[in-house]
C-alpha positions as CSV (number, residue, x, y, z in Angstrom):
1,M,47.0,19.0,-36.8
2,R,43.7,18.5,-38.7
3,P,40.6,20.0,-36.9
4,Q,38.4,17.4,-35.0
5,L,34.8,17.7,-34.5
6,V,32.8,15.3,-32.3
7,I,28.6,14.6,-32.9
8,V,27.6,12.2,-30.3
9,G,24.6,10.6,-31.6
10,A,24.2,9.3,-35.3
11,G,20.4,9.2,-35.7
12,P,18.4,11.5,-37.6
13,R,19.5,14.3,-35.8
14,G,23.1,13.9,-36.3
15,T,22.6,12.6,-39.8
16,G,20.6,15.8,-40.6
17,L,23.5,17.7,-39.1
18,L,25.8,16.1,-41.2
19,E,23.9,16.8,-44.1
20,R,23.7,20.4,-43.4
21,I,27.8,20.5,-43.0
22,A,28.0,18.6,-46.6
23,A,25.8,21.7,-47.9
24,N,27.5,24.6,-46.3
25,A,31.3,23.5,-46.5
26,P,31.9,24.7,-50.2
27,E,31.0,28.2,-48.7
28,L,32.2,28.1,-45.3
29,Y,35.2,25.7,-45.2
30,G,36.4,24.7,-48.6
31,D,38.5,21.8,-49.1
32,S,40.6,22.0,-46.0
33,G,41.0,18.5,-44.1
34,L,38.5,17.8,-41.1
35,D,37.8,14.8,-39.1
36,I,34.3,14.1,-38.0
37,H,33.8,11.8,-35.3
38,L,30.2,10.3,-35.0
39,V,29.7,8.6,-31.5
40,D,26.6,6.0,-31.2
41,P,26.5,2.7,-30.6
42,H,23.6,2.1,-32.9
43,P,24.2,2.3,-36.8
44,P,24.5,5.8,-38.3
45,G,21.5,7.2,-40.0
46,G,18.3,5.5,-37.8
47,G,20.1,5.5,-34.6
48,R,18.3,3.8,-31.4
49,I,14.8,4.8,-32.4
50,W,14.9,4.1,-36.2
51,R,17.2,1.4,-36.0
52,Q,16.4,-1.3,-38.6
53,A,16.6,-4.2,-35.9
54,Q,13.1,-3.8,-34.5
55,S,9.3,-5.3,-35.2
56,P,8.3,-4.8,-38.5
57,L,4.9,-4.5,-36.9
58,L,5.5,-1.0,-35.9
59,W,4.9,1.7,-38.1
60,M,5.5,5.3,-38.5
61,N,2.6,7.6,-37.5
62,S,3.0,9.7,-40.6
63,H,2.1,9.2,-44.3
64,A,5.0,8.1,-46.3
65,E,4.7,11.4,-48.6
66,D,5.2,13.6,-45.4
67,V,8.3,12.6,-44.1
68,T,11.8,14.0,-45.8
69,M,14.9,14.7,-44.4
70,F,15.7,17.3,-47.1
71,T,15.4,21.0,-47.0
72,D,13.2,23.0,-49.2
73,D,12.7,26.7,-49.7
74,T,10.4,26.9,-47.2
75,V,13.1,26.5,-44.6
76,T,14.5,30.2,-43.1
77,M,18.0,29.3,-43.3
78,D,21.4,31.2,-44.4
79,G,22.7,27.6,-46.0
80,P,21.7,26.4,-49.6
81,V,18.8,24.2,-50.0
82,R,19.7,20.6,-51.1
83,A,16.4,18.7,-52.5
84,G,15.9,15.1,-52.0
85,P,13.0,12.3,-52.1
86,T,10.8,12.2,-49.4
87,L,10.1,8.6,-48.0
88,H,7.4,7.6,-50.4
89,E,9.4,8.9,-53.3
90,W,12.6,7.1,-52.2
91,A,11.0,3.8,-51.7
92,G,8.5,3.8,-54.8
93,L,5.6,3.9,-52.2
94,A,1.9,5.5,-52.3
95,G,2.0,8.5,-50.5
96,S,-0.9,7.8,-48.1
97,T,1.2,4.5,-46.9
98,F,2.1,4.6,-43.2
99,A,5.5,2.9,-43.5
100,D,6.9,0.6,-40.9
101,R,9.8,1.8,-38.8
102,Q,12.3,-0.7,-40.6
103,L,11.7,1.2,-43.9
104,Q,12.3,4.5,-42.4
105,G,15.4,3.4,-40.8
106,R,16.6,2.2,-44.6
107,Y,15.7,5.3,-45.4
108,L,17.8,7.2,-43.0
109,R,20.8,5.0,-43.7
110,W,20.4,6.3,-47.5
111,V,20.5,9.7,-46.6
112,Y,23.4,9.3,-44.1
113,E,25.4,7.7,-46.8
114,Q,24.4,10.6,-49.4
115,A,25.5,13.1,-46.7
116,L,28.9,11.3,-46.6
117,A,29.1,11.4,-50.7
118,E,28.5,15.0,-50.6
119,L,31.1,16.0,-48.0
120,P,34.3,17.6,-49.4
121,E,37.0,15.4,-50.3
122,G,39.1,16.4,-47.2
123,V,36.5,15.6,-44.8
124,T,36.5,12.1,-43.2
125,V,33.9,10.5,-41.0
126,H,34.9,8.1,-38.3
127,H,31.9,6.1,-36.6
128,H,32.8,5.2,-33.1
129,A,30.1,2.4,-32.0
130,R,30.3,3.2,-28.5
131,R,28.5,5.1,-25.7
132,A,30.1,8.6,-24.8
133,L,30.2,9.1,-21.1
134,R,31.5,12.6,-20.5
135,V,32.7,15.4,-22.2
136,S,35.7,17.6,-20.1
137,G,37.9,20.7,-21.2
138,P,38.2,24.4,-20.7
139,R,36.2,26.6,-22.6
140,E,38.5,28.2,-24.5
141,G,40.4,24.8,-25.6
142,R,40.3,21.4,-27.0
143,Q,37.3,19.3,-25.6
144,E,37.7,15.6,-24.5
145,V,35.2,13.2,-25.4
146,W,35.4,10.0,-23.3
147,L,34.0,6.9,-24.7
148,E,33.0,3.6,-23.1
149,G,36.1,0.9,-23.4
150,R,38.6,3.6,-24.3
151,P,41.4,4.5,-21.6
152,R,42.1,7.9,-23.8
153,P,39.6,10.5,-25.0
154,L,38.6,11.7,-28.7
155,L,40.3,15.4,-28.7
156,A,37.7,17.5,-30.4
157,D,37.8,21.3,-31.4
158,L,34.2,21.4,-31.1
159,V,31.7,19.1,-29.5
160,V,27.6,18.8,-31.0
161,L,25.5,16.6,-28.7
162,A,22.4,14.9,-31.0
163,L,21.5,12.6,-28.2
164,G,17.6,12.4,-29.1
165,H,15.5,10.4,-26.8
166,L,17.4,9.2,-23.4
167,D,16.6,7.0,-20.9
168,A,16.2,8.4,-17.3
169,E,16.2,7.5,-13.6
170,L,12.8,7.0,-11.8
171,D,11.1,10.1,-10.4
172,E,10.0,9.9,-7.0
173,E,6.4,8.5,-7.8
174,Q,7.7,6.2,-10.0
175,G,10.6,4.8,-7.5
176,E,7.8,3.9,-5.3
177,L,5.4,2.1,-7.4
178,A,8.8,0.1,-8.1
179,A,9.5,-0.4,-4.9
180,Y,5.9,-1.4,-3.8
181,A,6.3,-3.9,-6.9
182,R,9.4,-5.1,-5.7
183,E,8.0,-6.0,-2.5
184,H,5.0,-7.3,-3.5
185,K,5.9,-9.1,-6.4
186,L,4.4,-6.9,-9.2
187,T,5.2,-5.9,-12.5
188,H,6.0,-1.9,-12.7
189,L,7.2,-1.1,-16.2
190,P,8.6,2.6,-16.0
191,P,8.6,5.1,-19.3
192,D,10.8,3.8,-21.9
193,F,10.9,3.1,-25.7
194,T,8.6,0.6,-26.2
195,A,10.3,-1.3,-28.7
196,D,13.2,-1.9,-25.8
197,T,10.6,-3.0,-23.0
198,D,11.0,-6.4,-22.0
199,L,6.9,-7.2,-21.9
200,T,7.3,-11.3,-21.2
201,A,5.9,-10.2,-17.3
202,L,2.9,-8.9,-18.8
203,R,0.8,-12.6,-18.8
204,P,-2.2,-13.6,-21.1
205,G,-5.6,-12.9,-19.9
206,E,-4.4,-10.9,-16.7
207,P,-5.3,-7.1,-16.3
208,V,-2.6,-4.6,-17.1
209,L,-3.1,-1.2,-15.9
210,V,-1.6,1.7,-18.6
211,R,-1.1,5.1,-18.1
212,G,-0.8,7.2,-21.1
213,F,-2.9,6.9,-24.4
214,G,-0.3,8.5,-26.9
215,L,2.2,6.9,-29.4
216,A,3.7,4.7,-26.9
217,F,0.5,3.1,-25.9
218,V,-0.1,2.3,-29.7
219,D,3.3,0.5,-29.8
220,L,2.4,-1.5,-26.7
221,M,-1.0,-2.4,-27.8
222,V,0.2,-3.5,-31.2
223,L,3.1,-6.0,-29.4
224,L,0.5,-7.3,-27.1
225,T,-1.7,-8.2,-29.6
226,E,-0.4,-9.0,-33.1
227,G,3.2,-9.2,-31.5
228,R,1.8,-12.5,-29.8
229,G,-0.3,-13.8,-32.9
230,G,-3.4,-12.4,-33.0
231,R,-5.0,-11.1,-36.2
232,Y,-7.4,-8.8,-37.6
233,E,-10.1,-10.1,-40.0
234,G,-11.9,-6.8,-41.3
235,D,-13.3,-4.9,-38.0
236,T,-12.8,-7.9,-36.1
237,Y,-10.1,-9.2,-33.9
238,V,-8.7,-12.8,-33.6
239,P,-7.3,-13.3,-30.5
240,S,-4.1,-16.0,-30.1
241,G,-4.9,-16.2,-26.2
242,R,-1.7,-15.0,-25.3
243,E,-2.8,-11.6,-25.0
244,P,-3.3,-9.9,-21.4
245,V,-6.3,-7.5,-20.8
246,L,-5.4,-3.5,-21.2
247,Y,-6.8,-1.2,-18.8
248,V,-5.9,2.6,-20.5
249,G,-6.5,5.8,-19.3
250,S,-4.5,8.7,-18.9
251,R,-5.0,12.6,-18.3
252,R,-7.4,13.3,-21.1
253,G,-8.8,9.8,-21.1
254,V,-8.8,9.7,-25.1
255,P,-6.2,8.7,-27.7
256,Y,-4.4,11.1,-29.8
257,H,-6.5,12.3,-32.5
258,S,-6.2,10.4,-35.8
259,K,-4.1,11.4,-38.7
260,I,-5.9,13.2,-41.2
261,G,-6.9,11.2,-44.1
262,Y,-7.7,13.6,-47.3
263,D,-5.4,16.0,-49.0
264,W,-4.9,19.4,-49.1
265,T,-6.8,21.3,-52.1
266,G,-7.1,24.8,-52.5
267,D,-5.4,27.9,-51.1
268,R,-3.4,27.5,-47.8
269,P,-3.7,30.1,-44.9
270,P,-0.9,32.6,-45.2
271,L,1.0,31.9,-42.2
272,P,2.4,33.0,-40.2
273,R,-0.3,35.8,-39.5
274,F,-0.7,37.0,-35.7
275,F,2.4,34.8,-34.6
276,G,5.3,35.3,-36.6
277,P,9.0,36.7,-36.6
278,A,8.0,39.8,-35.3
279,E,5.8,38.6,-32.3
280,V,8.7,36.7,-30.8
281,E,11.3,39.4,-31.5
282,R,9.0,41.3,-29.0
283,L,8.6,38.4,-26.7
284,L,12.1,37.7,-26.6
285,A,13.0,41.5,-26.1
286,R,10.5,41.7,-23.0
287,P,13.1,42.6,-20.0
288,A,10.9,40.6,-17.3
289,G,10.7,37.9,-19.8
290,F,7.2,36.1,-20.9
291,D,5.0,33.7,-19.5
292,F,3.7,31.3,-22.0
293,R,-0.4,31.3,-20.8
294,R,-0.3,35.3,-20.3
295,D,1.9,36.6,-23.5
296,V,2.1,33.3,-25.6
297,W,-1.1,31.5,-25.9
298,P,-3.5,34.4,-26.9
299,L,-1.3,34.9,-30.0
300,V,-1.2,31.1,-30.7
301,E,-5.1,30.7,-30.1
302,K,-5.4,33.8,-32.5
303,E,-3.1,32.0,-35.1
304,L,-4.8,28.9,-34.9
305,G,-8.5,30.1,-34.8
306,F,-7.2,32.2,-38.1
307,A,-6.2,29.0,-39.8
308,H,-9.4,27.5,-39.1
309,Y,-11.5,30.0,-40.1
310,H,-9.4,30.9,-43.3
311,R,-10.3,27.5,-44.4
312,L,-13.8,27.4,-43.4
313,F,-14.5,30.5,-45.3
314,T,-12.9,30.1,-48.2
315,A,-13.5,26.0,-48.7
316,H,-17.0,25.8,-47.2
317,P,-18.5,29.3,-47.5
318,G,-22.1,28.2,-47.4
319,R,-21.3,27.3,-43.7
320,T,-20.5,30.9,-43.1
321,A,-23.1,33.9,-42.6
322,M,-20.0,36.7,-43.5
323,A,-17.8,37.3,-46.2
324,W,-14.5,36.2,-45.8
325,A,-12.9,40.1,-46.2
326,D,-15.5,41.6,-43.4
327,F,-14.7,38.6,-41.0
328,E,-10.8,38.7,-41.6
329,E,-10.7,42.5,-40.8
330,K,-12.9,42.3,-38.1
331,Y,-11.0,39.4,-36.8
332,A,-7.6,41.2,-37.1
333,A,-9.0,43.8,-35.0
334,A,-11.0,41.8,-32.5
335,A,-9.3,42.1,-28.8
336,G,-9.6,39.8,-26.4
337,H,-11.3,36.3,-26.2
338,D,-14.8,37.7,-25.4
339,E,-14.9,39.5,-28.9
340,L,-13.3,37.2,-30.8
341,R,-16.2,34.7,-29.4
342,A,-19.0,37.2,-30.3
343,L,-17.4,37.5,-33.6
344,V,-17.5,34.2,-34.9
345,A,-20.8,33.1,-33.4
346,A,-22.2,36.1,-35.4
347,A,-20.1,34.7,-38.5
348,V,-20.5,30.8,-38.0
349,P,-24.1,29.7,-37.2
350,D,-23.0,26.4,-36.1
351,P,-21.3,25.6,-33.1
352,A,-19.7,22.6,-34.4
353,D,-18.1,24.7,-37.1
354,R,-16.5,27.0,-34.4
355,L,-12.6,26.1,-32.8
356,D,-12.8,25.4,-29.3
357,L,-8.9,24.6,-28.2
358,T,-10.2,24.4,-24.8
359,A,-12.9,21.8,-25.1
360,L,-10.2,19.9,-27.8
361,D,-7.8,19.7,-25.0
362,H,-10.6,18.3,-22.1
363,P,-12.8,16.1,-24.1
364,L,-14.0,14.3,-21.0
365,E,-14.4,17.5,-18.9
366,G,-17.6,17.3,-17.0
367,T,-18.5,14.1,-18.5
368,R,-19.7,11.0,-15.8
369,Y,-20.9,7.7,-17.0
370,A,-23.0,5.6,-14.9
371,S,-21.4,2.2,-15.6
372,H,-17.9,1.0,-16.8
373,E,-19.5,-0.5,-20.0
374,A,-21.4,2.5,-20.6
375,F,-18.2,4.4,-20.7
376,Q,-16.7,1.5,-23.2
377,E,-19.5,2.1,-25.6
378,G,-19.3,6.0,-25.3
379,L,-15.7,5.9,-26.0
380,R,-16.0,3.8,-29.0
381,A,-18.6,6.4,-30.3
382,Y,-15.9,9.3,-29.5
383,V,-13.1,7.6,-31.4
384,E,-15.4,6.3,-34.4
385,G,-16.7,10.2,-34.3
386,D,-13.2,11.1,-34.7
387,L,-12.2,8.8,-37.3
388,K,-14.8,10.1,-39.4
389,R,-14.2,13.8,-39.0
390,R,-10.8,13.2,-39.9
391,H,-11.3,11.3,-42.9
392,D,-13.9,13.7,-44.2
393,P,-12.6,17.0,-46.1
394,S,-16.1,18.7,-45.3
395,H,-14.1,19.0,-42.2
396,S,-10.9,20.3,-43.6
397,A,-11.0,23.4,-41.0
398,D,-9.1,20.7,-39.1
399,L,-6.3,20.6,-41.9
400,G,-6.0,24.5,-41.3
401,V,-5.5,23.9,-37.6
402,F,-3.0,21.2,-38.3
403,L,-0.9,23.6,-40.8
404,G,-1.5,26.5,-37.9
405,L,0.2,24.3,-35.8
406,L,3.2,23.6,-37.7
407,S,3.5,27.1,-38.0
408,V,3.1,28.0,-34.3
409,Y,5.7,25.4,-33.7
410,G,8.5,27.1,-35.8
411,Q,8.2,30.1,-34.1
412,I,7.8,29.0,-30.5
413,V,11.2,26.9,-30.7
414,R,12.9,30.5,-31.0
415,L,11.5,31.2,-27.6
416,G,13.4,28.5,-26.0
417,N,12.0,27.1,-22.7
418,V,7.9,27.3,-22.8
419,G,7.0,24.3,-20.4
420,S,5.8,20.7,-21.4
421,W,2.2,21.3,-21.7
422,W,2.4,22.9,-25.4
423,H,4.6,20.2,-26.7
424,G,2.1,17.5,-25.1
425,F,-1.0,19.5,-27.0
426,F,0.7,19.6,-30.2
427,S,1.3,16.0,-30.3
428,Y,-2.3,15.3,-29.4
429,L,-3.7,17.1,-32.0
430,A,-1.0,16.9,-34.8
431,S,0.8,14.1,-34.1
432,G,-1.5,10.9,-33.5
433,P,-1.6,7.6,-34.8
434,P,-2.7,6.4,-38.1
435,G,-6.6,5.9,-38.4
436,P,-6.0,2.0,-39.1
437,R,-4.3,2.4,-35.3
438,L,-7.6,3.5,-34.0
439,R,-9.6,1.2,-35.9
440,Q,-7.6,-1.7,-34.1
441,M,-8.3,-0.3,-30.8
442,L,-12.2,-0.3,-32.0
443,A,-11.5,-3.8,-32.5
444,L,-9.7,-4.9,-29.2
445,S,-12.3,-2.8,-27.3
446,R,-15.3,-4.5,-28.9
447,A,-13.1,-8.0,-28.2
448,G,-12.6,-7.5,-24.5
449,L,-9.0,-6.8,-24.6
450,L,-8.7,-3.2,-24.3
451,R,-10.8,-1.4,-21.7
452,F,-10.8,2.4,-21.0
453,V,-10.4,3.8,-17.7
454,G,-11.5,7.5,-18.3
455,A,-9.6,11.1,-17.6
456,G,-7.6,11.7,-14.8
457,M,-6.7,8.2,-14.2
458,T,-5.3,7.7,-10.8
459,V,-3.3,4.7,-9.6
460,R,-2.7,3.8,-6.1
461,A,-0.6,1.1,-4.7
462,E,-2.4,-0.7,-1.8
463,D,-3.5,-4.0,-0.7
464,G,-1.1,-5.8,-2.5
465,V,-2.2,-4.6,-6.2
466,F,-2.1,-1.6,-8.2
467,R,-5.5,0.0,-8.2
468,A,-7.2,2.5,-10.8
469,T,-9.8,4.9,-10.6
470,S,-11.2,7.9,-12.8
471,P,-13.8,10.6,-12.1
472,T,-15.3,9.8,-15.5
473,V,-16.9,6.7,-14.1
474,P,-17.7,7.5,-10.4
475,G,-17.1,4.6,-8.0
476,F,-15.7,2.1,-10.6
477,S,-12.0,0.6,-10.2
478,V,-9.8,-1.7,-11.6
479,E,-7.2,-4.1,-9.7
480,A,-4.1,-5.4,-11.5
481,R,-0.8,-6.9,-10.5
482,A,0.9,-5.3,-13.7
483,L,1.1,-1.2,-14.2
484,V,3.2,0.0,-17.7
485,E,4.1,3.8,-17.9
486,A,3.3,3.9,-21.7
487,R,5.0,7.1,-22.7
488,L,8.9,8.0,-23.3
489,P,10.8,9.2,-20.2
490,E,11.1,12.9,-19.6
491,P,13.9,14.5,-21.2
492,T,15.5,15.7,-17.9
493,V,19.3,16.7,-17.5
494,G,19.3,15.6,-13.7
495,R,17.4,12.3,-14.3
496,A,19.2,11.1,-17.1
497,R,20.3,7.7,-17.0
498,D,23.1,8.2,-19.4
499,S,26.1,10.1,-17.4
500,L,27.0,12.6,-20.5
501,L,24.2,14.8,-19.8
502,R,24.5,14.5,-15.7
503,E,28.4,15.3,-16.0
504,L,27.8,18.5,-18.9
505,H,25.5,19.8,-15.8
506,A,28.1,19.2,-13.3
507,D,30.5,21.0,-15.2
508,G,28.3,24.2,-15.3
509,A,25.6,23.7,-18.2
510,A,22.5,25.3,-16.9
511,E,18.9,23.9,-17.0
512,T,15.4,24.9,-17.0
513,P,12.9,24.3,-14.3
514,E,11.4,21.6,-16.3
515,G,15.1,20.2,-16.4
516,L,15.8,20.9,-20.0
517,L,19.3,21.5,-21.2
518,R,19.6,25.2,-21.7
519,V,20.8,26.3,-25.3
520,D,20.7,29.1,-27.4
521,P,17.7,28.5,-29.4
522,E,19.1,30.1,-32.7
523,D,22.3,28.1,-33.1
524,G,22.2,25.3,-29.9
525,R,25.3,26.4,-28.1
526,V,25.1,25.0,-24.8
527,L,24.5,27.9,-21.8
528,D,25.9,28.3,-18.6
529,A,23.9,29.6,-15.6
530,A,24.8,33.0,-16.5
531,G,23.3,32.6,-19.8
532,R,26.9,32.5,-21.5
533,P,27.1,30.4,-24.8
534,H,29.6,28.0,-24.4
535,P,32.2,28.5,-27.5
536,R,32.7,25.0,-27.9
537,R,29.7,22.8,-27.1
538,F,26.3,22.7,-28.9
539,A,23.3,20.5,-28.3
540,L,20.3,20.0,-30.3
541,G,17.1,17.8,-29.7
542,P,14.3,16.7,-27.4
543,Y,16.2,17.2,-24.3
544,T,16.8,20.7,-24.6
545,N,14.8,23.8,-24.4
546,A,14.9,24.4,-28.1
547,R,13.4,21.3,-29.1
548,T,11.4,21.0,-32.4
549,P,8.4,18.3,-33.1
550,G,11.0,16.1,-34.9
551,A,14.1,15.3,-36.6
552,F,12.3,15.1,-39.8
553,T,9.5,16.7,-41.2
554,R,6.7,17.1,-43.5
555,P,7.8,18.7,-46.9
556,R,7.1,22.4,-47.5
557,T,6.4,23.3,-43.8
558,G,9.5,25.0,-42.6
559,G,11.2,22.3,-40.9
560,P,12.0,23.8,-37.5
561,A,15.0,21.2,-36.9
562,F,16.2,21.6,-40.6
563,R,16.7,25.4,-39.6
564,Q,18.4,24.9,-36.5
565,N,20.6,22.1,-37.8
566,D,21.6,24.4,-40.5
567,A,22.3,27.2,-37.9
568,T,24.5,25.1,-35.9
569,A,26.2,23.8,-39.0
570,R,27.2,27.2,-39.8
571,A,28.5,28.3,-36.9
572,V,30.7,25.0,-36.2
573,L,32.3,25.2,-39.9
574,G,32.5,29.0,-39.1
575,F,34.5,28.6,-35.9
576,L,36.4,25.8,-37.4
577,S,37.4,27.8,-40.5
578,A,38.5,30.8,-38.3
579,S,40.7,28.6,-36.1
580,L,42.4,26.8,-39.2
581,E,43.2,30.2,-40.4
582,K,44.7,31.3,-37.2
583,E,46.9,28.4,-36.9
584,L,47.9,28.7,-40.5
585,T,49.0,32.7,-39.7
586,R,51.0,31.9,-36.7
């Protein structure tokens, strides 16, 4: 019987894995027959999140030139590099364009078709437009993948889960809020992929509380304004009259930082420098394990500082008081936060040129406003300042930090589970909205349709309504009959609405304390509670403890997801080839 491989999930992660299988098959598998079964109710390439059937108003949050599905020589992997076009090259767009998601879906479909064309002649791909319900089978034998609406399972020598973002059951607090909403005829919209959310219950002119100020909020804002017929004339928003009034807050109380709006020039910081493979190996070798804040964060902080100051000293030397060579030597030798801070204070005269990651993470810490209106003006000034800085190359040390964040993420992936804070911090600094979206926020704020609540926003269900407060504006509160949780569902095994992961866990797959599926960070094999890798089950994506910033990435930045895809593809092909040879010699 021909070997059978089942890949559950045909979005960009499954597509990227297929591309790596095509790239590695000539070396590791040859012309032997193989059936690959792609299981996904959505079209291959874009999958659910990047499907072409969504609003054209929704954009990517990356420049078209910063989006690729193809490897290059910066990716640390054993497989061959297969070059291919970025989104802007493929679509013939200006590199600085923020493409809509429909176009990205078409690009991903083309990448999928290219991967199919590159597969050896004996490899056949079958798409099953169904949901996978569960995986069963013995550790040392063929697996059974049960599909919705089919009485018999797919038989598989190996199974790879590339599920992407998942729906989740409500957590305890969300469940209580939902029950309160039902009892009092209110509206509570839980975490969801915004393009799939039914927003019709959010009525024109009425206040809506929104928890979450990241990319999910941006999508919500767009669909409830332009999506309801409003339009922008320059810096002014012209309402249609169908918009609700959005009251938004979050832990930080501010939107994610704008995408940087200028190109890199000059020398790049030589990364990694203080947090690279050697440091990761030492952390992994610790018998007692490691603590992120105690053991990892100081290395990350020093790495990001190095990237920042390398750019400041080499591109803007007039704002420094020391030669780069001297600073670099002292920076490398400095031990501890106090010694580093003293060095930076002596070498960088203007505090605005110094990197303060704590202040960046808590921009409203200790800030209080006398009135709600004063805070609206204050936060508009904050957003305007962020836009100005992120589009001014005189602040290009910020771009150095961005490159540092990409380098650090590539190393952190290898550590496995480091908790959720790091991923949120990375997204806040490095994966924010396009500048035009923040300018739209300002226009909506001036039009009175977007109101800022503040940091540490809390929501209580009482007196038949939802009520929001924040210490940023003492004494202020706002009531509403609708509450939206503007964020993706937490990717936990235990609360996954899809039965596949829950069944996998019941069958012995381990989860982290945060509820992520435990996998080997090197090749994605699913681990059990004893840390044993399953010989026939792999998992890749944001629901695992080896999650990466995204399934596609910026060119020439090492692509952690590409590295994982390559390792998994080679492990899969090696296993199938060895099994086939064993069968032939019987």
